[in-house]
C-alpha positions, 0 to 999 in steps of 0.5 A: 500500500503506497504511503500517503502524506497527510498534507497531501490529503488535506490539500486534496480535500480542500481543493475539492471543497472549493472547486465543488462550491464554485461549480455548484454556484455556476450550476456545472457538474462536480466532475468538472470541479474535481478535474479543475481542482486536480489540474490546479494543485497537481504537478502540472499546476502550482505543484501543491501535490507532486506524488500522484502515484500515492492516490492511484490505488484509491482512485482506481476504486472510485472507478469501481464504484462508479461502474458498480452504481451504473450496473445497479441501474441496469436490472434485466427487467428494465433492459428487456422492456426497451423499445426495439427501435430505441434499442437498435438506435442505441447500439447503432449509434455506438457502432457508427460513431465509434467507427467514424471517430476511429476512422478520423483518428486513423486518417490523422496517423493514430495507430490502429489499436489506439484509434479503436479505443479512442472511437469506442470511448468517445462514442459514449455521452455523459449520463451524469450531465444529461440526466441532471439537465433533463431532471432540472428541466422536468423533461425526464418523463416526457417522450423526448426525455425517455428517448434520451434516457434509453440511448444513455442506457444502451451506452451504459450497457456498452461499458463492459465490452469497451472495458474488455476491448481496452484491456485486451488491446493494452495487454495483447501479445499476439494478433488483434483477433487472437487477443480479443478472442482470449479477452472475450473468453475470459470475460464470459468465464468471469461472467458465468462464475459471477452469475453462479456466485450470485445465484447460490451465494449472494442472495442468501448472503444478503438475506442473512445480513438483512435479517440482522437489521444492522446498517454497519453489517450491511455496508460491510457486506456490500463493500466485500461483494464489490471489492471481492468481485472486482478483485476476481475479474482483475485476477483472471486478467480483466479489470477492476472496473469491469468487476464493479460493473458486473457486481452492480448488474448482479445485485440489480436483480435482487430486492436489496438494490436500493439499500445497497445503493444507499450504503455505497453512495458515500464511498462512491462519492469520495473515491470517485472524486479522487479518481477525477482529481487524479485525472486532473493532476495527470493532465498537462495543461501546458500541452493543451495550451501549446496545442490549443488549435488542435484541442479546439479542433478535436472538441468541435469535431467530436461535438459535430460528429456525434450530433450529426450521426445521432440526428441522421440515425433518428431519421433512419430509424423512423423515430419522430423527426422532431427529436433528430437535431435536439437529441443529437445536440444534447448527447454530443459531448464526451462522457465520464467513461472516456476518462476511465478508458484513457487512463487505462490506455495511457497507463498501458502505453496504448495511447501516446502521452501528448495525444492522451492529454489532448483527448482528456482536455477535449472531453472536459471542454465538450462536457463544459459545453453541455449546458449551452448545447442543452439550451440550443437543443431545447430552442431547436426542439421548440422551433421545429415542433412549432412549425408542425403544431398549432398554438391556442391563439389559432383556436378562434379561427379553427373552432369559433363555435366551440361550446359544451366541450372539455378542456384537457390541460396536459396531453401526456399518458393520462390526458390521452387516456381521458381523450379516448374515453371522451371520444367514445362518449361523443364528447367534444374536447380540446387539449393543450400542452407545453411540449411542442413535440407532443402537440405536433405528434397529436395533430399529425394523428388528427387530434385537436391538440394545441401548444400553449401554457394553460396557466396564462390568462390569454391562453385561458381566454382562447380555450373558450372556457366560459362555454366549456363543460369542465377542465381536466388538469393532467399535467405531470408537474405537480407544482404546475398542476397546483398553480393551474388549478388555483388560476382556473378557480380564480378566473372561473369560480364555477367551472368544474375542475378535475385534476390528476394527483401524483401522490396523496399529499399532492391531492390535498394541495389540489383540493386546497387550490380549488379542484372540484374532484381529484384522483390520486394516480397511485390510488386509482391504479390500486383501485383498478387492480383491486377491482380486477382481483375482485372480478377474478375471485368472483368468477372462481378458478 
């Protein structure tokens, strides 16, 4: 175990705290904070920490825990329900993007092995950045958000093969095919052994530990499993990181997944921070400054290549064309996993040092550009969709005699279900939604959907509410739903307002805001299931 100077520990922790504080203020990812802090205090910065090797072992376990948490988010139940088109899109995007970037690297004179690894690493996007942006903008539950999440999930599934590929090319002694074949056999053998271990040992072990109801024992067992499986994969000639991923996927199939994630979160955050700071300390900004034009060219080329390929593939797979460029821009950056791959490749001499420095800085710059790309993605999605959707201001011309109708605010899954029921009962309705993609898709199917924010007074006036039978509030954002109900009750005190609630507490808020009738979504689902059970029971076996 390498000796660590206590002063180095203090400096590293202080730098990470300051960097995270600054990055949080400007709403950027902690990954960039750790990288920047490492660059600043490392031997190529002001030199406060010079013994980089002393934290290398601990930083490696940060990668293990990163991939372990990725594995925990990939249970088989989630994978097998992926839409076929999205599954195909994700796989094709990785293969085509990787091949394109590898081809560019070869054209620039990079060796074949290094070019393959570079293409594979840069084909993946930043799950951390993109998911956080979707959550902040409340888009994760939208069709666009689900499409983005599905592509990211497929990229996460590609982590294991890319790790095997990188290790095989780094350590190969013979031909490429021979090395890949041996690595594949090793990976399959390790996977089979781990699956057998999980089926006959892991679940009984955690059942025994959980029965003790002791958090300390549970945390220790979790660490034992992660480190033990990672050590096993390294022993058979693969990598620690691959073991972390396989351990996560194994535990993802058990009922202990959420508790395991909670227990390892503190270890993951600390060790992962050390890893990204290690990458920062190993990055020579002097090289990047000297080659600034080339770094910028690589960054822009990466963003452009990934955005164009993904946009074209969206059209090729006949997904909604409105998603093409917005999805391409949102997923154009490099990802955290590129740092993992480049660290392995640099350590094994597969990638030349200067090129590795350029690639690391280029990936970091592409991640820094993500907020701007996300903004451009949202603006482009809005502009593109508006070309194929109608706004509520056009209602006066479309339906000047609109009376005795139902207004549906929010045309997602619940709103469309309400619309189908109204159609069967021959009740006229109009729908309004703030997602232009949803509106455009609905209108292409001949449905009376319009783009607009139903909480605005001018939009409410365009909906002919004074002659409406009722309003159904079916927006998925609970805060927006409550505000809308309050606005409707203030503007039209007598109109019936029916609202969908996400939870019981949200239902109480809607009632206080003035809703005439509230249906908690989970309660309604439970009642439907109970009714079906009652019907089945009454019929007998």
